[in-house]
Every structure is written in C-alpha cells, then in structure tokens.
C-alpha positions in Angstrom: 0.1 0.0 0.0 3.0 2.2 1.4 4.9 2.9 -1.9 7.4 5.5 -3.7 6.9 7.8 -7.2 9.0 5.1 -9.2 7.0 2.4 -7.8 5.5 -0.4 -10.5 2.2 0.5 -8.3 1.8 4.0 -10.1 2.5 3.1 -13.7 -0.6 0.5 -12.9 -2.6 2.9 -11.2 -1.6 5.4 -14.7 -3.0 3.2 -16.9 -6.3 1.6 -15.6 -8.9 3.7 -18.1 -6.1 2.7 -21.5 -7.5 0.1 -23.1 -11.5 -0.5 -24.2 -12.2 -3.9 -25.2 -13.1 -4.9 -28.9 -15.5 -7.2 -28.5 -17.6 -4.5 -26.3 -16.2 -2.0 -30.1 -17.6 -4.3 -32.5 -20.8 -4.7 -30.5 -21.6 -1.1 -29.7 -20.8 -0.6 -33.9 -23.6 -3.1 -34.6 -26.2 -1.6 -32.5 -25.3 1.8 -33.6 -25.7 0.7 -37.0 -29.2 -0.8 -36.4 -30.4 2.1 -35.3 -29.2 4.6 -38.5 -31.1 2.2 -40.4 -34.0 0.9 -38.3 -34.8 3.5 -36.3 -37.9 2.4 -33.5 -38.1 -0.7 -35.2 -34.6 -1.5 -33.2 -34.5 1.3 -30.6 -37.5 -0.8 -28.9 -36.4 -4.8 -30.0 -32.8 -4.0 -28.1 -35.2 -2.2 -25.3 -37.5 -5.3 -25.3 -33.9 -7.4 -24.6 -32.4 -5.2 -22.3 -34.8 -3.9 -20.1 -37.2 -6.4 -20.4 -40.6 -4.6 -21.9 -42.8 -3.5 -24.2 -42.4 0.1 -25.8 -46.2 0.8 -26.1 -44.7 4.0 -23.8 -41.7 5.3 -24.0 -41.9 8.8 -23.6 -41.4 10.3 -20.3 -43.8 13.5 -19.8 -43.3 16.5 -17.5 -46.7 15.3 -15.6 -44.9 12.6 -14.6 -42.0 14.0 -13.9 -44.0 16.6 -11.3 -45.5 13.8 -10.1 -43.0 12.3 -8.5 -41.6 15.6 -7.3 -44.6 16.5 -5.9 -44.3 12.8 -4.0 -40.6 13.0 -2.8 -39.3 12.8 0.4 -39.2 16.4 2.1 -36.0 16.2 3.2 -34.5 15.1 0.5 -36.2 17.9 -1.8 -34.9 20.4 0.3 -31.4 19.1 -0.1 -31.8 18.9 -3.6 -33.2 22.3 -4.4 -30.7 23.7 -2.2 -28.2 21.9 -4.5 -29.8 23.1 -8.3 -29.6 27.1 -6.5 -26.5 26.5 -5.6 -25.4 25.4 -9.3 -27.5 27.6 -10.4 -25.8 30.4 -8.9 -22.2 28.8 -9.7 -22.8 28.2 -13.1 -24.7 31.7 -13.8 -20.6 33.4 -13.5 -19.8 31.4 -16.6 -21.5 33.1 -19.0 -19.9 34.3 -21.5 -21.2 37.6 -24.0 -21.3 38.3 -27.6 -18.8 40.7 -28.1 -17.6 43.2 -30.9 -14.6 45.9 -30.9 -14.1 48.2 -33.9 -10.5 47.8 -35.5 -10.4 50.8 -37.5 -12.4 53.0 -39.2 -15.7 51.2 -40.3 -14.4 47.6 -39.7 -15.5 45.7 -36.8 -14.4 42.5 -35.4 -15.9 40.2 -33.2 -17.9 37.0 -31.5 -21.6 35.9 -31.2 -22.6 33.4 -28.4 -25.3 31.1 -29.5 -26.7 28.4 -27.3 -27.3 24.6 -28.4 -30.8 24.1 -29.8 -31.4 20.9 -28.2 -29.3 18.5 -25.8 -29.5 15.0 -24.7 -28.6 14.0 -21.3 -27.9 9.8 -20.6 -28.8 9.4 -16.9 -28.0 5.4 -16.0 -29.9 2.6 -14.3 -29.3 -0.1 -12.0 -29.3 0.0 -8.5 -27.3 3.3 -7.9 -28.9 6.6 -8.1 -27.6 9.4 -9.3 -30.1 12.5 -8.4 -27.5 15.0 -8.5 -25.6 13.9 -11.5 -29.2 14.5 -13.4 -28.9 18.1 -12.1 -25.1 18.4 -12.8 -25.7 18.0 -16.2 -29.1 19.9 -16.8 -28.6 22.8 -15.3 -25.5 24.2 -17.2 -27.7 23.7 -20.8 -30.3 25.9 -18.6 -28.2 28.3 -17.8 -26.8 28.4 -21.0 -29.7 28.7 -22.9 -30.3 25.4 -24.5 -34.3 25.4 -25.8 -34.7 21.8 -25.2 -33.4 19.4 -22.9 -33.8 15.3 -23.6 -33.3 12.8 -21.0 -32.9 9.0 -21.6 -32.4 6.1 -19.0 -32.6 2.7 -18.9 -36.2 1.3 -17.9 -35.8 -2.5 -16.3 -39.3 -3.6 -16.2 -40.5 -0.5 -17.8 -39.9 1.7 -14.4 -37.7 4.6 -13.8 -36.2 5.3 -10.5 -39.1 8.3 -8.8 -36.2 10.3 -7.4 -34.6 10.2 -10.7 -37.7 12.0 -12.1 -38.3 14.1 -9.4 -34.5 15.6 -10.4 -35.5 15.6 -13.6 -38.1 18.0 -13.0 -36.1 20.1 -10.6 -33.8 20.8 -13.2 -36.0 21.3 -16.3 -35.5 18.2 -18.2 -38.0 19.3 -21.0 -38.9 15.3 -22.2 -37.8 12.2 -21.1 -37.5 8.3 -22.8 -37.1 5.2 -21.6 -34.2 3.8 -23.2 -30.5 3.1 -22.0 -27.4 1.7 -23.7 -25.9 2.5 -26.6 -29.1 2.4 -28.5 -30.0 5.9 -26.6 -27.3 7.0 -27.4 -27.6 6.2 -31.5 -31.1 7.1 -30.5 -30.2 10.8 -29.8 -27.8 10.8 -32.1 -29.3 10.1 -35.5 -32.7 10.9 -34.4 -36.1 8.5 -34.6 -39.3 8.4 -35.3 -39.5 9.1 -31.8 -36.5 10.0 -29.7 -35.6 13.5 -31.6 -32.1 13.9 -32.4 -29.5 16.2 -30.8 -26.6 18.8 -30.6 -25.1 16.9 -27.6 -24.9 14.3 -25.7 -23.4 14.7 -21.5 -23.9 12.1 -19.0 -21.9 9.0 -17.8 -22.4 5.2 -18.7 -21.3 2.1 -18.2 -18.7 0.8 -20.9 -21.1 0.3 -23.7 -22.1 4.3 -23.1 -18.9 5.3 -23.1 -18.0 4.0 -26.6 -21.1 4.6 -28.2 -20.9 8.4 -27.2 -17.6 8.1 -28.9 -18.3 6.6 -32.1 -21.1 8.9 -32.4 -18.6 12.0 -31.9 -18.5 14.3 -34.5 -22.1 13.2 -35.7 -22.9 15.4 -33.0 -20.6 16.8 -29.5 -20.6 15.0 -26.2 -19.1 16.0 -23.0 -15.7 13.7 -22.0 -15.4 10.3 -21.9 -15.8 9.9 -18.3 -14.2 6.7 -16.8 -14.0 5.4 -13.2 -13.5 8.2 -10.6 -10.9 8.9 -8.6 -8.9 10.9 -5.8 -5.6 12.0 -5.1 -4.5 13.8 -1.8 -1.7 15.6 -0.9 -1.2 15.6 3.1 0.9 17.1 4.7 2.5 16.4 8.7 -0.7 18.7 9.7 -3.7 16.5 8.7 -5.8 14.1 10.1 -5.4 10.2 8.6 -8.8 9.7 9.9 -9.8 11.9 7.4 -8.0 11.3 4.0 -8.6 7.3 5.1 -12.3 8.6 4.6 -12.4 10.5 1.5 -10.0 7.8 0.2 -12.8 5.2 0.7 -15.3 7.7 -0.2 -14.0 6.8 -3.9 -13.1 3.4 -3.3 -16.9 2.2 -2.7 -18.1 3.6 -6.3 -17.1 0.5 -8.1 -13.9 -1.9 -7.9 -11.9 0.3 -10.8 -11.9 3.6 -8.6 -8.6 5.2 -8.1 -7.8 6.4 -4.5 -4.0 7.9 -3.7 -2.6 9.6 -1.0 0.2 12.1 -1.2 2.8 12.1 1.6 6.5 13.3 2.7 5.5 12.1 6.2 6.7 8.4 6.8 4.5 8.2 9.9 1.6 10.0 8.6 1.2 7.0 5.4 1.5 4.5 8.0 -1.3 5.6 9.9 -3.5 6.0 6.9 -3.1 2.5 6.0 -4.0 1.9 9.6 -6.9 3.6 9.0 -8.0 2.5 6.2 -7.9 -0.8 7.3 -10.2 0.3 10.7 -12.9 2.4 8.2 -13.0 -0.4 5.4 -14.4 -2.6 8.2 -17.5 -0.9 8.6 -18.3 0.0 4.7 -21.6 -1.4 3.9 -19.4 -1.2 0.1 -16.3 -3.2 1.9 -15.9 -5.9 -1.0 -16.0 -3.9 -3.7 -13.7 -0.8 -1.8 -11.8 -3.3 -0.4 -11.0 -4.8 -4.2 -10.5 -0.4 -5.2 -8.0 -0.3 -3.2 -5.7 -3.6 -4.2 -5.8 -2.9 -7.2 -5.7 0.8 -8.0 -4.9 2.8 -4.5 -1.9 3.5 -2.8 -0.1 6.1 -0.1 2.7 7.9 -2.0 5.9 8.3 0.1 8.2 11.3 -1.5 10.5 13.2 0.0 9.5 17.1 0.1 6.0 18.5 -0.9 7.2 19.5 -4.8 7.6 16.5 -5.7 4.2 15.7 -4.1 3.2 18.6 -6.9 4.9 16.8 -9.5 2.6 13.3 -9.2 0.2 15.2 -9.1 0.4 16.4 -12.0 1.7 13.5 -13.6 -1.6 12.0 -13.0 -4.0 14.8 -12.9 -6.5 13.5 -11.1 -10.7 13.7 -11.1 -10.8 15.0 -7.9 -7.3 16.5 -6.3 -7.5 17.3 -1.7 -5.1 19.8 -0.3 -4.7 18.8 3.3 -1.8 21.0 3.1 -1.0 24.0 5.9 -0.7 26.1 2.9 -3.3 25.0 0.2 -4.0 28.3 -1.4 -0.2 28.6 -2.0 -0.2 25.0 -3.4 -2.3 25.0 -5.6 -0.6 27.7 -8.0 1.8 24.6 -8.7 -1.1 22.6 -9.6 -1.2 22.4 -13.4 -3.3 19.7 -13.7 -7.0 19.1 -11.9 -10.7 18.3 -12.3 -11.4 20.0 -9.0 -9.3 21.0 -6.5 -10.2 21.2 -2.6 -9.1 23.5 -0.5 -8.2 22.2 3.3 -8.9 20.0 5.9 -13.0 21.0 6.0 -13.3 20.3 2.0 -13.9 16.6 1.3 -15.1 16.0 -2.2 -18.5 14.7 -1.0 -19.2 18.7 -0.7 -18.5 19.1 -4.7 -20.4 15.7 -5.4 -23.9 17.1 -4.0 -24.1 20.7 -2.4 -21.1 23.2 -3.5 -22.1 24.0 -6.6 -19.5 23.7 -9.1 -19.9 20.8 -11.5 -18.9 17.4 -10.3 -18.7 16.1 -14.0 -15.0 16.1 -14.3 -12.0 14.7 -16.5 -11.0 11.0 -15.7 -8.4 8.9 -16.9 -5.7 11.8 -17.0 -7.6 14.1 -19.2 -7.3 16.6 -16.5 -4.5 17.8 -18.2 -7.0 19.1 -21.3 -10.1 18.7 -20.7 -12.3 21.0 -18.0 -15.2 20.5 -15.9 -18.3 20.1 -17.7 -20.2 23.7 -17.6 -21.9 26.8 -19.4 -19.2 26.6 -21.4 -20.0 23.5 -23.3 -23.4 24.4 -24.4 -23.0 27.6 -26.6 -21.3 27.8 -29.7 -19.3 31.0 -31.1 -19.1 32.5 -34.4 -16.5 34.9 -35.5 -18.1 38.1 -37.0 -16.8 40.0 -39.7 -17.3 43.7 -41.0 -14.4 45.0 -43.8 -14.8 48.7 -44.9 -14.0 49.4 -48.6 -11.2 51.5 -47.0 -9.8 48.8 -45.1 -10.2 45.9 -47.5 -7.9 48.0 -49.9 -5.2 48.6 -47.2 -5.6 44.7 -46.7 -6.0 43.7 -50.4 -1.8 43.5 -51.2 -1.0 40.9 -48.7 -4.5 38.7 -49.0 -3.0 38.2 -52.4 0.3 37.5 -51.6 -0.7 35.0 -49.2 -3.5 33.3 -51.9 -0.9 33.3 -54.6 1.6 32.2 -52.1 -1.2 29.4 -51.2 -1.9 28.2 -54.9 -5.4 29.6 -54.4 -6.2 31.6 -57.2 -10.4 31.9 -56.7 -9.2 33.6 -53.1 -6.9 35.4 -54.5 -9.8 36.4 -57.3 -13.0 37.4 -54.4 -10.2 40.0 -53.3 -8.7 41.3 -56.1 -12.4 41.3 -57.8 -13.2 44.1 -55.6 -10.3 46.1 -56.1 -10.4 49.6 -57.0 -9.3 50.5 -60.6 -5.6 52.1 -60.8 
C-alpha cells in the first residue's frame, strides 16, 4: 500500500483506463448501425431485449416528473432544491457574452455567442441512483439557454426511479425517454421517429454507453469519455489520517476500477493512513468493492517533499485533488492538472459531489491535462464576426493576394481582387 514515486504500482494506476475491449466495440458498432438503418424498430427491439419491457409508452412526460417531485421525501426535496440553487448560482458566473470591437474606422470584428438548440442527457439506470448527476448535466445547459433538454434512461421492467424523475423535474428536463445503453446514444445522435436528434450528448454510463458516445462524436458533440472515479490527496504532517482514509474510501466504494491515492512526505502519517483505511473499511456496506479498488488502484505514495507531491499530482492529473496541507492556497498555484481542487481539511470531495455548486462532471483517467469540468461553455457555440469597410479591404488587399497566391488558391485571390479599385 505504501509505495515510492517510481514504484510499478503507479504505472498500473496511471494505465487503468487505457484499453477498450474489442468485443464491446463490435457490439456497440452493430447497435449504432441498426438504429441508423431501422430507427424505432431496432430501438424498441433492443429495449425489450436488454430492459425487458415492451415500449408501448416510451416517453416520460413533464407531468410524470412533476408527480415524482410532489411525492418526494421533504428532506430530500429540500437538499436537492438547495443543490440546484448553488449549481445555478455558480454556473451563471460562467456565462459568456457576444462582443464586438472597432478595429479601424468602419471595420468591426467580434464573436457571437449562441446556445445549442437541443441537448441529450444520459442518466444511468441500475441499482445506483444519482439525482445530483441529473442536475449537474442539465442545469448548466439551462443556464446557457439551451431550448430543449432530452433525457434518456434505462427503465428495467418499464420503471424509472422516482428520485431520478424528481431531479429531472427540478432541473428542468423537457422530455424523457425510457431507453438506455448504446441504443439510446445512437437514437439521440441520429434521431428516430420517437426520439429527437440532439446537438450534444452528456452524461455518464457503462462501457457500452462510453464507446457509443465515442463512435457518434462528429455526428453530435459529446462532453467527454468518462472513466472510473478517482481522488488524489496531498497531505503534510498537519493532516489527519482519519479524514484522508475516509475520503479515499469515498472514492473506492464507487467500483472496483476506482482509484484512491494519498501522497505525503511524512512516513508516520503514511503508516497512520494505512491503519485507518483498514479500520474504516470494515464498517463499510460496500466493503468488498472498496477493498478491491484499494488493492488494485489504491496507494499511499511517500515522496521527499511537497514539491515532489505536486509533481506526482500533475503527472496523474486526477479527477478530484484534495490539498490537506497547512497552506493549500499557496500549493494550488503549483497544480497544473486537476479536474477539481478541494482546499483544506474541511472541504472533502463530497461537498463538490452534492451541494457546493461547481460541476461534479469532471475529466478522469489523466484527461484533466486537457479537459475541463462540464460547464455553461459546453452548451454554447462561438461564431466569429467580421465586417470590413472598403478602405480596410484596400489596405489589406496586397497581403491577401500575396498569401492566396503563395497557397496557390487563385479563386481566393480573385474573390478579393475583384473588389479592388481600378488603378
């Protein structure tokens, strides 16, 4: 469990999400092709096969969502409403505006911001129910001004969890459909007689869903290819082992592929973390899952100093990064790669999952090197604006002609020179 930076275990942790099994890829490709060619016929047949119900009534109406909301436990309703307010408040600060400036007299350049028209939100089914994920994927789109939100979710036996429906109502989902898996992604990407085609698909799912999103990218936009959850905690001598172990286990209980890593320069603390993990693990309902996760992809990494700890974090580029150190604000400046950064011992990753407001849809598997959390900016388009006066065109004419001729694009040259004043 306690390793050094160059240990082989670190390579295993870094590479845990690299491979996609070819057998899954073939299956997903086949499903997508069927949906493209057969539409609803294939969609209903696959739904009956995988979710075991006939799709006589596949659409979920706003009235059904409202009914689930009204019947929701008051305590849960209050928590979800508070989460919504915080999520909206945070994401409103991400809004971009159309801008334009005068480059020279009579010449204007700028950028126009336009929200996407229709977005698809995929919500996983199964035993786990994550209402906050419904809101995290939907509310930024609503803040951005997206006109229509379409939710798809598998409904085993034809039933959708009422808490998911209530969350969809709170977040403002416009229409829902009881379809899941790769077939739902394909239906959203290409459209069927029942499920409308969308401009972008967001939301987590199993390997079939992840691969389907990867394969339809280009036909539609997607948020990211989400992998197993992960946390990395940098801790100095001031940190409490009890807190660190609890936060590591909060990720490890997700699934066997989740990764929980602590990095410290204090050997005594490393030993205490190991002891606390063993102690707290025994009390967890999902003990077996958490243990496999820690055995396979968990570690306490011992480094020489906090600078090396930051280097390790930047190499791993974790989804969640917790800084349990005396000066977290100062250390944050050394971090280049992280999905979300949690500062100090009173900011466990759970506050970001549920209530704080920043999005919990985060890049995983090292993709924080180039991906960002889901946000309002994911649901808008940017169009460049150009207006040239005759005077400015004349001033730039020679350079346009030179560059077009150099690239051997004579029609490009002519499109400018045809407007040239006769000399």
